[in-house]
MARMIKE-199721 format. One record per residue: residue number from 1; y, x, z of N, C-alpha, C in turn. Coordinates in nm, 4 decimals, decimal comma, m for minus. Last residue first. Example, Ala and Ser with C-alpha at 12.3 -4.5 7.8 and 13.67 -1.06 7.14 Angstrom:
2
[r 2 [m0,2250 1,2850 0,7080] [m0,1060 1,3670 0,7140] [0,0030 1,2900 0,7870]]
[r 1 [m0,5690 1,3190 0,7800] [m0,4500 1,2300 0,7800] [m0,3300 1,3200 0,7800]]
END
This chain:
90
[r 90 [2,7526 5,3002 m7,3736] [2,7207 5,2433 m7,4917] [2,5749 5,2400 m7,5026]]
[r 89 [2,8645 5,2454 m7,0509] [2,8072 5,3125 m7,1223] [2,7533 5,2130 m7,2675]]
[r 88 [3,1764 5,0570 m6,9392] [3,0251 5,0882 m6,9137] [2,9210 5,1895 m7,0644]]
[r 87 [3,4222 5,2335 m6,7678] [3,3289 5,1755 m6,8634] [3,2146 5,2209 m6,8732]]
[r 86 [3,6167 5,0338 m6,4327] [3,5233 5,1014 m6,5486] [3,4430 5,1167 m6,6918]]
[r 85 [3,8288 4,8960 m6,3747] [3,8687 5,0266 m6,4533] [3,7203 5,1065 m6,4951]]
[r 84 [3,8504 4,6088 m6,2924] [3,7397 4,7606 m6,2164] [3,7704 4,8918 m6,2788]]
[r 83 [3,9790 4,5109 m6,4597] [4,0190 4,5134 m6,3229] [3,9523 4,5784 m6,2278]]
[r 82 [3,8850 4,5649 m6,7378] [4,0304 4,5919 m6,6880] [4,0321 4,5968 m6,5856]]
[r 81 [3,6211 4,4353 m6,6949] [3,5961 4,6471 m6,7114] [3,7386 4,6785 m6,7080]]
[r 80 [3,5809 4,2363 m6,4366] [3,6001 4,2503 m6,6237] [3,5837 4,4128 m6,6133]]
[r 79 [3,3648 4,0139 m6,3130] [3,4397 4,1509 m6,2977] [3,4409 4,2630 m6,4100]]
[r 78 [3,2726 3,7893 m6,3698] [3,4230 3,7770 m6,2986] [3,4759 3,9194 m6,2727]]
[r 77 [3,2456 3,6541 m6,6821] [3,2186 3,7872 m6,5970] [3,3846 3,7571 m6,4853]]
[r 76 [3,1886 3,3498 m6,8143] [3,2609 3,4539 m6,8020] [3,2666 3,5179 m6,6682]]
[r 75 [2,9737 3,1843 m7,0614] [3,0100 3,2719 m6,8987] [3,1048 3,3395 m6,9204]]
[r 74 [2,9027 2,9420 m7,2096] [3,0414 2,9245 m7,2146] [2,9537 3,0241 m7,0530]]
[r 73 [2,5736 2,8414 m7,3293] [2,6684 2,8303 m7,2615] [2,7567 2,9098 m7,2244]]
[r 72 [2,3078 2,9267 m7,4896] [2,4291 2,8829 m7,5415] [2,5407 2,7898 m7,4351]]
[r 71 [2,2219 3,1310 m7,4230] [2,1577 3,0073 m7,3528] [2,2015 2,9268 m7,4085]]
[r 70 [2,5531 3,2795 m7,3211] [2,3421 3,2719 m7,3451] [2,3415 3,1739 m7,3153]]
[r 69 [2,8502 3,3984 m7,4240] [2,7743 3,2895 m7,4136] [2,5758 3,3377 m7,4342]]
[r 68 [3,1526 3,5279 m7,3174] [3,0602 3,5354 m7,4069] [2,9675 3,4209 m7,3111]]
[r 67 [3,3344 3,7609 m7,1368] [3,3286 3,6507 m7,2090] [3,2269 3,6353 m7,2773]]
[r 66 [3,4375 4,0370 m7,0515] [3,4151 3,9461 m6,9835] [3,3737 3,8176 m7,0580]]
[r 65 [3,3285 4,2579 m7,2572] [3,4343 4,1183 m7,3193] [3,4448 4,0603 m7,2464]]
[r 64 [3,0793 4,4218 m7,0959] [3,1882 4,4654 m7,0988] [3,2969 4,3765 m7,2433]]
[r 63 [2,9163 4,2150 m6,9942] [3,0138 4,3178 m6,9453] [3,0970 4,3899 m6,9292]]
[r 62 [2,8564 4,0752 m7,2325] [2,9367 3,9762 m7,1835] [3,0041 4,1164 m7,0885]]
[r 61 [2,6777 4,2980 m7,3680] [2,8109 4,2387 m7,4278] [2,9040 4,1869 m7,3602]]
[r 60 [2,5293 4,2539 m7,1889] [2,5706 4,3992 m7,2120] [2,7431 4,4060 m7,2509]]
[r 59 [2,4224 4,0085 m7,2620] [2,4430 4,0847 m7,1141] [2,5599 4,1711 m7,1620]]
[r 58 [2,2929 4,0796 m7,4907] [2,3983 3,9967 m7,5462] [2,4626 4,0504 m7,3357]]
[r 57 [2,0191 4,2181 m7,4791] [2,2005 4,2948 m7,5349] [2,3715 4,2316 m7,5009]]
[r 56 [1,8693 4,1054 m7,2998] [1,9661 4,2268 m7,2263] [2,0896 4,3314 m7,3230]]
[r 55 [1,7432 3,9124 m7,2760] [1,9077 3,9046 m7,3554] [2,0314 3,9895 m7,2850]]
[r 54 [1,4755 4,0023 m7,2741] [1,5581 3,9561 m7,3870] [1,6706 4,0066 m7,4082]]
[r 53 [1,5382 4,0613 m6,9639] [1,5005 4,1745 m7,0664] [1,5395 4,1467 m7,1689]]
[r 52 [1,6012 3,7796 m6,9133] [1,6878 3,9355 m6,8871] [1,6342 4,0264 m6,9642]]
[r 51 [1,2967 3,6691 m6,9617] [1,4434 3,6207 m7,0235] [1,5806 3,7202 m7,0009]]
[r 50 [1,1600 3,8505 m6,7899] [1,1706 3,8234 m6,9955] [1,2167 3,8231 m7,0010]]
[r 49 [1,2968 3,7764 m6,5145] [1,2535 3,8868 m6,6219] [1,2417 3,9075 m6,7086]]
[r 48 [1,1719 3,4477 m6,5519] [1,3427 3,5231 m6,5586] [1,3268 3,6778 m6,5608]]
[r 47 [0,9690 3,4788 m6,6053] [1,0142 3,4294 m6,6652] [1,1380 3,4545 m6,6657]]
[r 46 [0,8441 3,6297 m6,3312] [0,8252 3,6610 m6,4697] [0,8504 3,5831 m6,5459]]
[r 45 [0,9642 3,4439 m6,1537] [0,9810 3,5675 m6,1660] [0,9925 3,6361 m6,2838]]
[r 44 [0,7489 3,1922 m6,2427] [0,9202 3,1999 m6,2230] [0,9401 3,3612 m6,2679]]
[r 43 [0,4865 3,3612 m6,1261] [0,5599 3,3142 m6,2801] [0,6607 3,2813 m6,3339]]
[r 42 [0,5280 3,3732 m5,9239] [0,5506 3,4783 m5,9851] [0,5178 3,4519 m6,0838]]
[r 41 [0,5716 3,0942 m5,8281] [0,6997 3,2070 m5,7868] [0,6879 3,2836 m5,8480]]
[r 40 [0,2906 3,0442 m5,9125] [0,4391 2,9479 m5,9389] [0,5820 3,0254 m5,9444]]
[r 39 [0,1461 3,1708 m5,7526] [0,1435 3,1531 m5,8906] [0,2352 3,1436 m5,9358]]
[r 38 [0,2477 3,0843 m5,4125] [0,2439 3,2293 m5,4714] [0,2772 3,1943 m5,6685]]
[r 37 [0,1270 2,8120 m5,4752] [0,3027 2,8652 m5,4363] [0,3123 2,9878 m5,4923]]
[r 36 [m0,1378 2,8050 m5,4991] [m0,0869 2,7814 m5,6037] [0,0798 2,8625 m5,6508]]
[r 35 [m0,1941 2,9418 m5,2403] [m0,2313 2,9946 m5,3683] [m0,1247 2,9464 m5,4997]]
[r 34 [m0,1072 2,7402 m5,0965] [m0,0705 2,8391 m5,0763] [m0,0959 2,9838 m5,1955]]
[r 33 [m0,3382 2,5259 m5,2136] [m0,1727 2,5193 m5,1563] [m0,0711 2,6378 m5,1519]]
[r 32 [m0,5037 2,6564 m5,0924] [m0,5607 2,6122 m5,1967] [m0,3421 2,5828 m5,2478]]
[r 31 [m0,5408 2,6255 m4,8335] [m0,5552 2,8130 m4,9091] [m0,4568 2,7249 m5,0707]]
[r 30 [m0,4806 2,3671 m4,8165] [m0,3809 2,4662 m4,7690] [m0,4284 2,5229 m4,8250]]
[r 29 [m0,7623 2,2764 m4,8854] [m0,6637 2,2185 m4,9455] [m0,5005 2,3020 m4,9206]]
[r 28 [m0,9241 2,4014 m4,6570] [m0,9325 2,4585 m4,8348] [m0,7734 2,3981 m4,9220]]
[r 27 [m0,8261 2,2463 m4,4815] [m0,8495 2,4356 m4,4276] [m0,8213 2,4487 m4,5966]]
[r 26 [m0,9102 1,9941 m4,4859] [m0,8038 2,0208 m4,4864] [m0,7279 2,2048 m4,4350]]
[r 25 [m1,1306 2,0506 m4,5341] [m1,1221 1,9963 m4,6015] [m0,9396 2,0517 m4,5831]]
[r 24 [m1,2125 2,1006 m4,2368] [m1,2712 2,2071 m4,3707] [m1,2267 2,1337 m4,5229]]
[r 23 [m1,1637 1,8649 m4,1113] [m1,1097 1,9385 m4,0832] [m1,1154 2,0742 m4,1769]]
[r 22 [m1,3442 1,6680 m4,2991] [m1,2025 1,6662 m4,1601] [m1,0937 1,8148 m4,2237]]
[r 21 [m1,5655 1,8040 m4,2047] [m1,5865 1,8195 m4,3009] [m1,3762 1,7866 m4,3116]]
[r 20 [m1,5693 1,7594 m3,8852] [m1,6107 1,8420 m4,0046] [m1,5282 1,8836 m4,1862]]
[r 19 [m1,5775 1,4856 m3,9215] [m1,4857 1,4921 m3,8578] [m1,4394 1,6977 m3,9709]]
[r 18 [m1,7733 1,3760 m3,9879] [m1,7145 1,3027 m4,0781] [m1,5353 1,4809 m4,0256]]
[r 17 [m2,0125 1,5237 m3,8342] [m1,9754 1,5881 m3,9428] [m1,8793 1,5142 m4,0298]]
[r 16 [m1,9372 1,3370 m3,5731] [m1,9136 1,4925 m3,5817] [m1,9144 1,6049 m3,6992]]
[r 15 [m1,9678 1,0930 m3,6878] [m1,8376 1,1479 m3,6166] [m1,8360 1,3150 m3,6544]]
[r 14 [m2,3075 1,1571 m3,7272] [m2,1443 1,1007 m3,8692] [m2,0830 1,1250 m3,8206]]
[r 13 [m2,4137 1,2143 m3,4723] [m2,3651 1,3383 m3,5897] [m2,2870 1,3295 m3,6778]]
[r 12 [m2,3898 1,1270 m3,2247] [m2,2839 1,0996 m3,2842] [m2,2130 1,2162 m3,3770]]
[r 11 [m2,6634 1,1455 m3,0504] [m2,6223 0,9191 m3,1166] [m2,4402 0,9804 m3,1635]]
[r 10 [m2,7260 1,3930 m3,0653] [m2,8088 1,3019 m3,2193] [m2,7184 1,1189 m3,2196]]
[r 9 [m2,5382 1,4929 m2,9337] [m2,5493 1,5284 m3,0347] [m2,5663 1,4186 m3,2202]]
[r 8 [m2,6314 1,3242 m2,6578] [m2,4908 1,3072 m2,7021] [m2,4959 1,3389 m2,8694]]
[r 7 [m2,9364 1,4378 m2,6245] [m2,9160 1,2955 m2,6587] [m2,7366 1,2330 m2,7284]]
[r 6 [m2,9494 1,7300 m2,8278] [m2,9053 1,6507 m2,7237] [m2,9280 1,5143 m2,7578]]
[r 5 [m3,2196 1,8208 m3,0361] [m3,0684 1,7826 m3,0498] [m3,0488 1,7342 m2,9333]]
[r 4 [m3,5142 1,9983 m2,9451] [m3,4426 1,9158 m3,0180] [m3,2601 1,8917 m2,9752]]
[r 3 [m3,6442 2,3422 m3,0598] [m3,6121 2,2243 m2,9759] [m3,5106 2,1199 m3,0390]]
[r 2 [m3,8979 2,4081 m3,2472] [m3,7588 2,3779 m3,2724] [m3,7572 2,2540 m3,0909]]
[r 1 [m4,1944 2,6819 m3,2543] [m4,1240 2,4848 m3,2085] [m4,0051 2,4995 m3,2125]]
END
């Protein structure tokens, strides 16, 4: 035999369900938001790594000549070969 619900519960079942659903919804939204943020940051890291890898020859040239153009933008390297006295390997 099942026990009957207390009177206070039976009288307030709708507000209790609504509060429970709101709390559960907020928890799910928070978990999804964190997962999406991690995915976006991981995607940005992959894009930057990919662009750096694809432009490695241009970056190497920039380091040796102290001036170049990457993605259509003129770039000046602050630490030039003459200033630091280091020869980069070919």
